[in-house]
MILONU-778375 format. One record per residue (C-alpha): residue number from 1; residue in three letters; x, y, z. Coordinates in steps of 0.2 Angstrom, whole numbers, plus 5000, padded with zeros to 4 digits. Layout:
! residues N
+-----+-----+------+------+------+
:   n : res :    u :    v :    w :
+-----+-----+------+------+------+
: NUM : Ala :    X :    Y :    Z :
...
+-----+-----+------+------+------+
This chain:
! residues 66
+-----+-----+------+------+------+
:   n : res :    u :    v :    w :
+-----+-----+------+------+------+
:   1 : Met : 5456 : 5639 : 5527 :
:   2 : Ser : 5472 : 5648 : 5529 :
:   3 : Leu : 5488 : 5649 : 5518 :
:   4 : Val : 5503 : 5640 : 5524 :
:   5 : Asp : 5520 : 5649 : 5523 :
:   6 : Val : 5533 : 5638 : 5516 :
:   7 : Ser : 5546 : 5651 : 5514 :
:   8 : Glu : 5556 : 5645 : 5529 :
:   9 : Val : 5558 : 5627 : 5521 :
:  10 : Ser : 5576 : 5626 : 5514 :
:  11 : Ala : 5579 : 5618 : 5497 :
:  12 : Ser : 5589 : 5604 : 5504 :
:  13 : Leu : 5575 : 5599 : 5517 :
:  14 : Phe : 5563 : 5599 : 5503 :
:  15 : Ile : 5573 : 5588 : 5491 :
:  16 : Leu : 5577 : 5576 : 5505 :
:  17 : Gly : 5559 : 5575 : 5509 :
:  18 : Val : 5554 : 5572 : 5491 :
:  19 : Val : 5567 : 5559 : 5489 :
:  20 : Phe : 5563 : 5549 : 5504 :
:  21 : Leu : 5544 : 5550 : 5501 :
:  22 : Leu : 5547 : 5543 : 5484 :
:  23 : Leu : 5559 : 5529 : 5491 :
:  24 : Ile : 5547 : 5524 : 5505 :
:  25 : Phe : 5531 : 5524 : 5495 :
:  26 : Gly : 5540 : 5516 : 5480 :
:  27 : Phe : 5546 : 5501 : 5492 :
:  28 : Leu : 5528 : 5500 : 5499 :
:  29 : Ser : 5520 : 5499 : 5482 :
:  30 : Phe : 5533 : 5487 : 5475 :
:  31 : Gly : 5530 : 5476 : 5491 :
:  32 : Ile : 5511 : 5476 : 5488 :
:  33 : Leu : 5514 : 5472 : 5470 :
:  34 : Arg : 5525 : 5457 : 5474 :
:  35 : Met : 5512 : 5451 : 5487 :
:  36 : Phe : 5499 : 5450 : 5474 :
:  37 : Gln : 5511 : 5441 : 5462 :
:  38 : Gln : 5513 : 5427 : 5476 :
:  39 : Arg : 5531 : 5432 : 5478 :
:  40 : Phe : 5531 : 5434 : 5497 :
:  41 : Arg : 5549 : 5434 : 5501 :
:  42 : Ile : 5552 : 5449 : 5489 :
:  43 : Gly : 5537 : 5457 : 5496 :
:  44 : Trp : 5542 : 5456 : 5514 :
:  45 : Thr : 5559 : 5462 : 5509 :
:  46 : Ser : 5552 : 5477 : 5501 :
:  47 : Phe : 5541 : 5481 : 5516 :
:  48 : Ala : 5557 : 5480 : 5527 :
:  49 : Ala : 5566 : 5491 : 5515 :
:  50 : Ala : 5552 : 5504 : 5517 :
:  51 : Val : 5553 : 5503 : 5536 :
:  52 : Val : 5572 : 5505 : 5536 :
:  53 : Ser : 5571 : 5520 : 5524 :
:  54 : Phe : 5559 : 5528 : 5536 :
:  55 : Ile : 5570 : 5525 : 5550 :
:  56 : Val : 5585 : 5532 : 5541 :
:  57 : Phe : 5575 : 5547 : 5536 :
:  58 : Met : 5570 : 5551 : 5554 :
:  59 : Val : 5588 : 5549 : 5559 :
:  60 : Ile : 5594 : 5561 : 5546 :
:  61 : Leu : 5580 : 5574 : 5550 :
:  62 : Asn : 5584 : 5573 : 5569 :
:  63 : Lys : 5603 : 5575 : 5566 :
:  64 : Trp : 5603 : 5589 : 5552 :
:  65 : Tyr : 5587 : 5598 : 5554 :
:  66 : Leu : 5583 : 5598 : 5573 :
+-----+-----+------+------+------+
C-alpha cells in the first residue's frame, strides 16, 4: 500500500464533493426508507432527485474543474 498525496485537491473541490456526496446518498437513503414505508411515489421521487443531483455534480465538475 502506498500513501496518496491529496495536497493538490483544492478546498472548494473538497467541499463540493462532500456536499454532493451527502446530498446524493441522503436522497438515496430517504428513498429506500420511503419504499419500506410503502410510500412509493415519494421513494421514486427521492431516487430521481439523487440521479439529478449526480448529473448536476458531474456537470459542475466538468465545467469548473476539468
